[in-house]
C-alpha positions in Angstrom: -8.9 49.5 -26.0 -8.9 52.3 -28.5 -11.6 54.3 -30.1 -11.3 56.4 -33.3 -12.5 57.1 -36.8 -10.9 55.3 -39.7 -11.7 55.2 -43.4 -14.4 52.8 -44.6 -11.6 51.0 -46.6 -9.5 50.7 -43.4 -6.5 51.5 -45.6 -5.1 54.0 -43.1 -4.6 51.6 -40.3 -0.9 51.5 -39.7 1.2 50.3 -36.8 4.7 51.4 -35.7 6.3 48.1 -34.5 2.6 47.0 -34.4 1.9 49.0 -31.3 0.0 52.1 -32.4 -2.6 53.2 -34.9 -2.5 56.0 -37.5 -5.3 57.4 -39.6 -5.6 58.4 -43.2 -7.3 61.6 -44.4 -10.4 60.8 -46.2 -13.9 62.2 -46.9 -15.7 58.9 -46.1 -15.4 57.9 -42.4 -17.2 55.4 -40.4 -17.3 55.3 -36.6 -15.2 52.5 -35.2 -14.8 51.4 -31.6 -13.4 48.4 -29.7 -10.0 48.3 -31.3 -8.1 45.6 -29.4 -5.2 43.2 -29.8 -5.7 39.5 -30.1 -3.5 36.6 -30.9 -4.2 34.7 -34.2 -1.9 32.3 -36.1 1.2 33.5 -34.2 0.7 37.1 -35.3 -1.1 40.1 -33.7 -4.1 41.4 -35.5 -6.3 44.4 -35.1 -10.0 43.5 -34.5 -12.3 46.3 -35.7 -16.0 46.4 -35.1 -18.2 48.9 -36.9 -20.2 50.6 -34.1 -22.6 52.1 -36.6 -23.7 48.6 -37.6 -23.2 46.4 -34.5 -24.4 43.3 -36.3 -21.9 43.5 -39.1 -19.1 41.1 -39.3 -15.9 41.8 -37.5 -13.0 43.0 -39.7 -9.6 41.8 -38.7 -6.3 43.2 -40.0 -3.0 41.5 -39.8 0.6 42.2 -41.0 0.9 41.0 -44.6 3.8 38.8 -43.4 5.9 38.5 -40.2 7.4 41.9 -39.5 5.6 43.6 -42.4 4.4 47.2 -41.7 1.5 46.6 -44.2 -1.7 45.7 -42.5 -4.2 43.9 -44.7 -7.7 42.6 -44.2 -7.8 39.0 -43.0 -10.7 38.4 -45.4 -9.6 36.4 -48.4 -9.1 38.2 -51.7 -10.8 35.5 -53.8 -13.9 33.3 -53.6 -11.9 30.1 -52.9 -8.2 29.2 -52.2 -8.6 25.7 -53.4 -10.4 26.1 -56.7 -11.2 28.7 -59.3 -14.5 30.3 -58.7 -15.3 33.6 -60.4 -15.7 36.5 -58.1 -19.3 37.8 -58.1 -19.6 41.3 -59.4 -22.4 43.7 -60.5 -22.9 44.2 -64.2 -21.5 47.3 -65.8 -22.7 48.3 -69.2 -20.2 49.7 -71.7 -22.4 50.7 -74.6 -24.1 47.4 -75.7 -21.5 45.2 -74.0 -22.0 43.9 -70.4 -19.1 43.5 -68.1 -19.2 41.4 -64.9 -19.2 37.9 -63.5 -22.4 36.9 -65.3 -20.8 37.5 -68.7 -17.8 36.3 -70.6 -14.4 37.8 -69.9 -14.3 40.7 -72.4 -11.2 41.3 -74.5 -10.1 44.7 -75.6 -7.2 46.7 -77.0 -6.2 50.3 -77.8 -5.6 52.1 -81.1 -2.2 53.4 -82.1 -3.2 56.0 -84.7 -3.3 59.8 -84.4 -6.8 60.3 -83.1 -7.2 63.4 -85.2 -6.7 61.2 -88.3 -10.4 60.1 -88.3 -10.1 57.9 -91.4 -7.1 56.0 -90.2 -8.5 55.6 -86.7 -11.8 54.3 -88.1 -10.0 51.8 -90.3 -7.9 50.5 -87.3 -11.0 50.2 -85.1 -12.7 48.2 -87.8 -9.7 45.8 -88.2 -9.7 45.4 -84.4 -13.5 44.7 -84.3 -13.1 42.2 -87.2 -10.5 40.3 -85.1 -13.1 39.8 -82.4 -12.4 42.5 -79.8 -15.3 43.5 -77.6 -14.1 47.0 -76.7 -11.7 49.5 -78.2 -9.9 52.3 -76.3 -8.7 55.5 -78.0 -6.4 58.2 -76.6 -8.0 61.7 -76.3 -5.4 64.3 -75.4 -7.1 67.6 -76.2 -10.0 69.4 -77.7 -9.1 68.6 -81.3 -9.0 64.9 -80.5 -12.3 65.2 -78.6 -13.9 66.8 -81.6 -12.5 64.0 -83.9 -14.1 61.4 -81.6 -17.6 62.5 -82.7 -16.6 61.9 -86.3 -15.0 58.6 -85.4 -18.2 57.4 -83.6 -20.5 58.5 -86.4 -18.4 57.0 -89.1 -18.3 53.7 -87.4 -22.0 53.6 -86.8 -22.6 54.4 -90.5 -20.4 51.5 -91.4 -22.5 49.3 -89.0 -19.7 49.0 -86.4 -21.2 49.4 -82.9 -18.2 48.3 -80.9 -18.1 50.3 -77.7 -15.4 53.1 -77.6 -13.4 54.1 -74.6 -11.8 57.5 -74.2 -8.3 57.4 -72.5 -8.0 60.6 -70.4 -4.9 62.0 -68.7 -4.6 65.5 -67.2 -7.7 66.8 -69.1 -11.0 67.0 -67.2 -12.6 69.4 -69.8 -11.7 66.9 -72.6 -13.3 64.1 -70.6 -16.5 66.1 -70.3 -16.6 66.8 -74.0 -15.9 63.2 -75.2 -18.4 61.7 -72.7 -21.1 63.0 -75.0 -20.2 60.5 -77.7 -18.0 57.7 -76.4 -19.4 54.8 -74.3 -16.8 54.8 -71.5 -14.3 57.2 -70.0 -11.0 55.9 -68.5 -9.6 58.3 -65.9 -6.2 58.0 -64.2 -6.6 59.0 -60.6 -2.9 59.8 -60.4 -3.2 62.7 -62.9 -6.9 63.6 -63.6 -7.0 66.3 -60.9 -3.5 66.2 -59.5 -0.4 67.6 -61.2 2.1 65.3 -62.7 4.2 63.7 -60.0 7.6 65.4 -59.3 8.6 62.6 -56.9 8.8 65.0 -54.0 8.3 63.9 -50.4 5.5 66.2 -49.3 4.3 66.9 -45.7 0.6 67.3 -45.2 -1.5 68.7 -42.4 -5.0 67.3 -41.9 -6.3 70.5 -43.5 -4.0 70.3 -46.5 -4.9 66.7 -47.2 -8.6 67.4 -46.9 -8.4 70.4 -49.2 -6.7 68.2 -51.9 -9.5 65.7 -51.6 -12.1 68.5 -51.9 -10.3 69.7 -55.0 -10.5 66.2 -56.5 -14.2 66.1 -55.8 -14.7 69.5 -57.3 -12.9 68.6 -60.5 -14.3 65.0 -60.8 -17.9 65.6 -59.9 -19.0 67.1 -63.3 -17.7 64.1 -65.2 -19.5 61.7 -62.9 -22.8 63.6 -63.3 -22.4 63.7 -67.1 -21.7 60.0 -67.2 -24.9 59.4 -65.2 -26.8 61.7 -67.6 -25.6 59.9 -70.7 -25.5 56.4 -69.4 -21.7 56.1 -69.8 -19.4 53.7 -68.0 -16.1 54.6 -66.4 -12.8 52.9 -65.5 -10.9 54.2 -62.5 -7.6 53.0 -63.8 -4.6 53.4 -61.5 -1.1 53.1 -63.0 1.7 52.2 -60.7 3.9 54.7 -62.5 1.7 57.7 -62.3 0.7 58.0 -58.6 0.5 61.5 -57.3 3.1 63.0 -55.0 0.3 63.2 -52.4 -0.4 59.5 -52.5 3.2 58.5 -52.7 4.1 60.8 -49.7 1.5 59.1 -47.6 1.4 55.5 -48.8 4.6 55.1 -50.8 5.0 54.0 -54.4 3.2 50.8 -53.5 0.1 48.6 -54.1 -1.4 50.2 -51.1 -1.0 53.6 -52.7 -2.5 52.3 -55.9 -5.6 51.1 -54.2 -6.2 54.2 -52.1 -5.7 56.4 -55.2 -8.5 54.6 -56.9 -10.7 54.6 -53.8 -10.6 58.4 -53.5 -12.4 58.5 -56.9 -14.7 55.6 -56.2 -16.0 57.2 -53.0 -17.0 60.3 -55.0 -18.8 58.1 -57.5 -20.7 56.3 -54.7 -21.5 59.6 -53.0 -23.1 60.7 -56.3 -24.9 57.3 -56.6 -22.9 56.4 -59.7 -22.0 52.7 -59.9 -21.4 52.0 -63.6 -17.6 51.8 -63.2 -14.8 49.3 -63.0 -11.3 49.3 -61.5 -7.9 48.6 -62.8 -4.5 48.4 -61.0 -1.9 48.2 -63.7 1.9 48.0 -63.4 4.8 46.9 -65.6 6.0 44.6 -62.9 3.7 41.6 -62.8 4.5 40.9 -59.1 3.3 44.4 -58.1 0.3 44.2 -60.4 -0.9 41.0 -58.8 -0.4 42.3 -55.3 -2.3 45.5 -56.1 -5.4 43.7 -57.5 -5.5 41.3 -54.6 -5.3 44.1 -52.1 -8.0 46.0 -54.0 -10.4 43.0 -53.9 -9.7 42.2 -50.3 -10.6 45.7 -49.3 -13.7 45.8 -51.6 -14.8 42.6 -49.8 -14.5 44.4 -46.5 -16.6 47.2 -47.8 -19.2 45.0 -49.6 -18.3 46.5 -53.0 -18.7 44.4 -56.1 -17.3 46.4 -59.0 -15.8 44.5 -61.9 -12.1 44.4 -62.7 -10.2 45.3 -65.9 -6.9 43.3 -65.8 -3.6 44.3 -67.6 0.1 44.4 -67.3 1.2 47.8 -68.7 4.3 48.2 -70.9 4.7 44.4 -71.2 6.7 44.6 -74.4 6.7 42.5 -77.6 6.8 38.9 -78.8 7.2 36.2 -76.2 8.4 38.7 -73.6 5.1 40.6 -73.7 2.9 37.5 -73.8 4.8 36.0 -70.9 4.6 39.1 -68.6 0.8 39.4 -69.4 0.2 35.7 -68.7 2.1 35.9 -65.4 0.0 38.9 -64.2 -3.4 38.3 -65.8 -3.3 34.5 -65.7 -2.4 34.5 -62.0 -5.5 36.5 -61.2 -7.8 34.6 -63.6 -6.8 31.4 -61.7 -8.0 33.2 -58.6 -11.3 33.9 -60.2 -10.6 37.6 -60.6 -11.1 39.6 -63.8 -14.0 40.6 -66.1 -12.2 42.2 -69.0 -8.5 42.0 -70.0 -6.0 43.6 -72.3 -2.7 42.1 -73.4 -0.5 45.2 -74.0 2.1 44.4 -76.7 4.5 46.6 -78.7 2.8 45.3 -81.8 -0.2 46.4 -84.0 -3.3 46.4 -81.8 -5.2 43.8 -83.8 -2.3 41.4 -83.1 -3.1 41.7 -79.4 -6.6 40.1 -79.8 -5.5 36.5 -80.4 -3.3 36.1 -77.3 -5.9 38.0 -75.3 -8.6 35.6 -76.4 -6.4 32.6 -75.6 -5.8 34.0 -72.1 -9.5 34.8 -71.5 -10.5 31.3 -72.6 -8.0 29.8 -70.2 -9.5 31.7 -67.3 -13.1 31.1 -68.3 -12.5 27.3 -68.7 -11.0 27.1 -65.3 -13.9 29.0 -63.8 -16.5 26.9 -65.7 -15.0 23.6 -64.5 -14.2 25.1 -61.1 -10.8 23.5 -61.4 -9.1 22.9 -58.1 -8.2 20.4 -55.5 -9.8 19.1 -52.3 -10.2 21.8 -49.6 -7.2 22.5 -47.5 -6.2 25.1 -44.9 -3.7 27.7 -46.2 -1.5 29.4 -43.6 1.8 30.1 -45.2 1.3 31.7 -48.6 1.8 35.5 -48.5 -0.3 36.9 -51.3 -0.2 40.6 -50.4 3.6 41.1 -50.2 6.3 39.0 -51.9 8.3 36.6 -49.8 10.1 33.8 -51.6 10.1 30.3 -50.2 13.7 29.3 -51.0 14.3 25.6 -51.1 17.5 24.2 -49.7 20.0 24.1 -52.6 22.0 20.9 -52.9 24.8 20.5 -50.5 28.0 18.5 -51.2 28.3 15.3 -49.2 31.6 13.8 -48.1 33.0 11.3 -50.6 31.0 12.4 -53.6 33.0 12.3 -56.9 31.2 15.2 -58.5 29.9 18.6 -57.4 26.1 18.6 -57.1 25.9 22.2 -55.9 25.4 23.6 -59.4 22.5 21.4 -60.5 20.1 24.2 -59.3 20.6 28.0 -59.3 19.9 30.2 -56.3 17.9 32.7 -58.3 15.7 30.1 -60.1 16.6 27.1 -62.2 15.9 26.0 -65.8 15.7 22.3 -66.6 15.3 20.9 -70.1 14.3 17.6 -71.5 17.0 16.1 -73.8 16.6 13.2 -76.3 19.0 10.5 -77.4 19.1 12.1 -80.8 20.6 15.3 -79.4 23.4 13.3 -77.8 24.6 12.2 -81.2 25.9 15.7 -81.8 27.4 16.8 -78.5 28.7 20.2 -79.5 25.3 21.2 -80.9 23.7 20.0 -77.6 26.1 22.0 -75.5 25.2 25.1 -77.6 21.5 24.4 -77.2 22.0 24.2 -73.5 23.6 27.7 -73.8 26.9 26.4 -72.5 30.2 28.2 -73.4 32.5 26.1 -75.6 36.2 26.2 -75.2 38.1 23.9 -77.5 34.9 21.8 -77.8 34.4 21.5 -74.0 31.3 22.9 -72.3 31.3 25.4 -69.4 28.4 26.9 -67.6 27.6 30.6 -68.4 25.1 33.1 -67.0 22.1 31.6 -68.9 23.1 28.0 -69.2 20.5 25.3 -68.4 21.1 24.0 -64.9 20.0 20.3 -65.3 18.6 18.0 -67.9 16.0 15.3 -67.9 17.0 12.3 -70.0 14.0 9.9 -70.2 16.1 7.2 -72.0 19.8 6.6 -71.3 22.2 5.7 -74.1 23.4 2.0 -74.2 26.5 1.3 -72.1 28.5 0.8 -75.3 27.6 4.2 -76.8 30.9 5.8 -75.6 30.4 9.1 -77.4 27.0 9.7 -75.8 28.1 8.7 -72.4 31.2 10.9 -72.7 29.0 13.9 -73.6 26.9 13.2 -70.4 30.0 12.9 -68.3 31.2 16.3 -69.5 27.9 17.8 -68.5 28.0 16.2 -65.1 31.6 17.4 -64.6 30.5 21.0 -65.0 27.8 20.4 -62.3 24.9 20.0 -64.6 22.4 17.5 -63.2 21.4 14.6 -65.4 18.0 13.3 -64.2 16.9 9.8 -65.5 14.0 7.5 -64.4 14.6 4.7 -61.9 14.0 2.0 -64.5 16.7 3.4 -66.9 19.2 3.8 -64.1 18.7 0.2 -62.9 19.1 -1.3 -66.4 21.7 1.1 -67.9 23.4 2.8 -64.9 25.0 6.2 -65.6 27.6 7.2 -62.9 26.5 10.2 -60.8 23.1 10.6 -62.4 20.1 11.9 -60.4 17.4 9.3 -60.3 13.7 10.3 -60.8 11.3 8.5 -58.5 7.5 8.5 -58.2 5.9 8.4 -54.8 4.9 4.8 -55.5 8.5 3.9 -56.2 9.4 5.5 -52.9 6.8 3.7 -50.9 7.5 0.3 -52.4 11.2 0.6 -51.7 12.2 -0.1 -55.3 14.8 2.7 -55.1 16.8 0.7 -52.5 18.2 -1.3 -55.4 20.3 1.8 -56.2 23.8 2.1 -54.8 23.9 3.8 -51.4 24.3 7.6 -51.7 22.5 7.9 -55.0 20.9 11.4 -55.3 17.2 11.2 -56.0 14.5 13.5 -57.5 10.9 12.9 -56.6 7.9 13.6 -58.9 4.7 14.7 -57.1 1.3 15.6 -58.4 0.3 17.7 -55.4 -3.2 16.4 -55.1 -2.3 13.1 -53.5 -3.9 12.1 -50.1 -1.8 13.5 -47.3 -0.8 10.0 -46.1 0.9 9.4 -49.5 2.9 12.6 -49.1 4.1 11.5 -45.6 7.0 9.4 -47.1 8.6 12.7 -48.2 9.5 13.3 -44.5 12.0 10.4 -44.6 13.3 11.2 -48.1 16.6 12.9 -48.8 15.6 14.3 -52.2 17.8 16.8 -54.0 14.6 18.4 -55.5 10.9 17.8 -56.2 9.3 18.0 -59.6 5.7 19.2 -59.4 4.2 17.3 -62.3 0.4 17.3 -62.9 -0.7 16.0 -66.4 -1.6 19.0 -68.6 -4.8 17.3 -69.8 -6.3 17.1 -66.3 -9.9 18.4 -66.6 -10.9 19.1 -63.1 -7.6 19.4 -61.2 -5.9 22.7 -61.2 -2.1 22.8 -61.4 -1.9 26.1 -59.5 -4.1 24.9 -56.6 -2.4 21.5 -56.4 0.9 23.2 -56.1 -0.3 25.6 -53.4 -1.6 22.5 -51.5 1.8 20.9 -51.9 3.7 23.9 -50.7 1.4 24.2 -47.7 2.2 20.6 -46.8 5.9 21.2 -47.2 5.8 24.4 -45.0 3.6 22.8 -42.3 6.1 19.9 -42.1 9.3 22.1 -42.3 10.4 20.3 -45.5 12.6 22.6 -47.5 13.0 20.6 -50.8 13.5 22.8 -53.8 10.4 22.5 -56.1 10.6 22.6 -59.9 7.4 23.3 -61.8 7.3 20.5 -64.5 4.8 21.1 -67.3 4.4 18.6 -70.1 2.6 20.2 -73.0 0.6 18.2 -75.6 1.8 17.8 -79.2 0.9 20.5 -81.7 0.2 23.1 -79.0 0.2 26.7 -80.4 3.2 28.7 -79.2 1.1 31.4 -77.7 -0.8 28.7 -75.7 2.4 27.3 -74.5 3.7 30.7 -73.3 0.4 31.6 -71.8 0.0 28.2 -70.1 3.5 28.4 -68.6 3.0 32.0 -67.5 -0.3 31.2 -65.9 0.4 27.8 -64.4 4.0 28.3 -63.2 4.2 32.1 -63.1 1.1 32.2 -61.0 3.0 30.3 -58.3 6.4 32.0 -58.8 4.9 35.5 -58.2 3.9 34.2 -54.8 7.4 33.0 -54.1 6.4 29.4 -54.6 8.9 27.4 -56.6 12.6 27.2 -57.4 12.6 26.6 -61.2 10.9 25.4 -64.3 11.0 22.4 -66.6 8.9 22.8 -69.8 8.5 19.8 -72.1 6.9 20.0 -75.6 8.3 17.3 -77.9 7.5 19.1 -81.2 8.6 22.6 -80.2 12.0 24.1 -80.9 14.5 23.5 -78.1 15.8 27.1 -78.1 12.3 28.4 -77.9 11.6 26.3 -74.8 14.8 27.3 -73.2 14.2 31.0 -73.9 10.6 30.8 -72.7 11.8 29.2 -69.4 14.3 32.0 -68.8 11.8 34.7 -69.8 9.4 33.2 -67.2 11.9 33.4 -64.4 12.9 37.0 -65.3 9.2 38.0 -65.7 8.6 36.7 -62.1 11.6 38.9 -60.9 13.8 35.9 -60.2 16.8 35.1 -62.4 18.0 37.9 -64.6 19.8 36.7 -67.7 19.2 39.4 -70.3 18.3 43.0 -70.6 14.9 43.9 -69.2 12.7 46.1 -71.3 9.7 48.2 -70.1 8.2 49.0 -73.5 4.8 50.7 -73.9 2.3 49.3 -76.5 2.0 52.7 -78.3 -1.1 54.8 -78.7 -2.2 58.0 -80.3 0.1 60.0 -78.0 3.3 58.1 -79.2 5.8 60.5 -80.7 7.8 58.0 -82.8 7.5 54.6 -84.5 7.7 52.6 -81.3 8.0 49.1 -82.9 10.9 50.2 -85.2 12.7 52.0 -82.4 12.1 49.2 -79.9 13.6 46.7 -82.3 16.6 48.9 -82.9 17.3 49.4 -79.2 16.8 45.7 -78.5 19.2 44.7 -81.3 22.0 46.8 -79.8 21.4 46.3 -76.1 19.9 42.9 -75.5 23.3 41.5 -74.2 23.2 43.4 -70.9 21.8 41.2 -68.2 20.9 43.2 -65.0 20.2 46.3 -67.0 16.6 47.6 -67.4 15.7 50.0 -70.2 12.3 51.7 -70.6 11.2 52.6 -74.1 8.2 55.0 -73.8 6.3 56.7 -76.6 5.5 59.6 -74.4 5.7 60.6 -70.7 1.9 60.5 -70.0 2.2 57.8 -67.3 5.0 59.7 -65.6 8.6 58.6 -65.0 7.2 56.4 -62.3 6.2 53.9 -65.0 9.9 53.4 -65.4 10.3 52.8 -61.7 12.0 49.4 -62.4 14.2 50.8 -65.2 17.8 51.9 -65.0 17.6 54.0 -68.2 14.7 55.5 -70.1 14.2 56.5 -73.8 11.1 58.7 -73.9 9.4 60.7 -76.6 9.6 64.3 -75.5 8.4 66.1 -78.6 7.9 65.0 -82.3 11.3 63.8 -83.5 12.9 64.5 -80.1 13.9 62.1 -77.4 14.5 62.6 -73.6 16.9 60.2 -71.8 16.4 59.3 -68.2 18.5 57.7 -65.5 15.9 56.1 -63.1 13.2 58.8 -62.7 15.4 61.7 -63.5 15.7 63.2 -67.0 19.4 63.8 -67.8 19.3 64.7 -71.5 16.6 66.5 -73.4 15.5 67.0 -77.0 18.0 64.7 -78.6 17.4 64.2 -82.3 15.8 60.8 -82.8 18.4 59.7 -85.4 21.1 60.1 -82.7 19.1 59.0 -79.7 20.0 55.3 -79.6 23.7 56.1 -79.8 23.2 58.6 -77.0 21.4 56.0 -74.9 24.3 53.6 -75.3 26.8 56.4 -74.3 24.7 57.0 -71.2 24.8 53.4 -70.3 28.6 53.5 -70.7 28.9 56.6 -68.6 27.2 54.8 -65.7 29.5 51.7 -66.1 26.8 49.3 -67.1 28.0 48.6 -70.7 29.8 45.5 -71.9 30.7 44.8 -75.5 28.6 42.1 -77.2 30.2 38.7 -77.1 32.0 37.7 -80.3 30.3 35.1 -82.5 32.0 31.7 -82.1 
């Protein structure tokens, strides 16, 4: 039995080897008694009863996973684990636009113009509005920009554009006060609104020190809250993973937990002042961290009974398919959980070009919620949605007497499978190149980013020696060739992997195959449990999770979660490949967004061992690159240079799109290397937490170079900065020369 005071959010509960309790420093305490230990689901949890409200529901905390020091609320983070139900929120008004669960998911972007250039900014806002955006954000660095905001707002109103405007504020409370008189919403970054820029110092705090900092935040922030109340403005408390204060990082670490508590410090002040017209965001450039942070935020809001809407976004996502994929992985995952009320797809492209992919993603989420897509209810015990733990399927093992090596048909860091046609077999060397195999005297060899296995729905005739020789050469380099049972029975291919349905397994049709044939099983995931039972007696090399794309009511994400739960409960460790067959004439953005949402939404939870994307009328190289982008975006298989690239805004000190393209052209061949390309340093070096090297605007025409979070070269003339970046990469032994063209 223990008695103590803990924050209302319960974020401070910690255990050391799960034996003790620690407390955070906060201005919003509730009395808690009856802290005791109980057994639940094989893990110890803390049971907390709120003594000030004895009738309230018991709150239970448990380790996020076995051995994890992170305690999380046992309450779920979403309305349902087996179907998409939109989380109920209050309505927040942003000008004339309503945000919340009773309204459509709103789409927004941010201008890239110099805010002081009123005419150019107004023109860009109008283009964005004409593309269908609901809200536009504008950076406001100082007094001159704040003064320009009045002219921007008036000019737009005169032109009959009433789209709500949001002021993006960092480091400048007086500027926020000024612009709140004309803009509809203020975005504050709790990491730097009242705190100094993080120096990444480990600080020690006494109780009094910590409390004084909280009092300082309240003193600085209160005037803005009162002004927003007075003028009817909205607010976004927008935490960025990269700009947490030293105080927060010293206490909670550079973590989703720190992100949530950073936002809650400001939210408690809003609530104390009876201001509730605000939303939260938890952005990160890493989709895995971003998803964890939002889930933890909602779980803790559920404990507190808070119902504030969510603004979703992956920051510094990048450009092209890379940026769309990262955004789909992060935002799409949460939309399938029913979370999110407004979204932004951050791309290193003109802001008006963000609107179309943003709308496609919002439509995907709203459609799932409207249909309440899901599966039959099931109990979920094994998925860890607050901290990442990958479920690794058992990779193929070699069996005695086998003629070929099957150990390479899957990759330990995540596998890419591709569907190949008979036509492609007519030109073997082109096929090998399409599979990203190295060619040496016309013979294929596997490389870093070579496809691991192929699906061949139709085998070549036995007398087509050239096609069969091409397949033999692929099998000889340990590339799996998967073909349906009917094809293998009528036109057998030596050492092929045979694709079976559950029905073919249950009827015993596969027994017509030679003994020792390796099999792959295709499963929907929503079958009755008794149909899945046959998997227990199957020696499959892998499972393909394949739910028809056109299913109206059944959700691929929830069906897969149900399948993984069944496998875990029955100690079945088959590797699982996410197999998505897209319809003909699907738009490329819809394919990328669909793959990121439906497969990425599982891979970020550690569920799955690879991807197989099929779209008969899409370019083969595009599908292969999309597959590898998906694995890399989910922090699995790293096959190319990783870029953390900001989308640009009025603070940007160089042409971000041009410089980004230049850097990519010269460095894209460095798998395992991560480069941050940042227009300015407003979000702090922490936004480059995942990056090995940073290229950051330091002043107009000048670039600062970073190694990790440390600046190592300052004020390099921009025309020499890319060469200097490459030299820096060489100095640290991470450079290789680009491969010569074959």
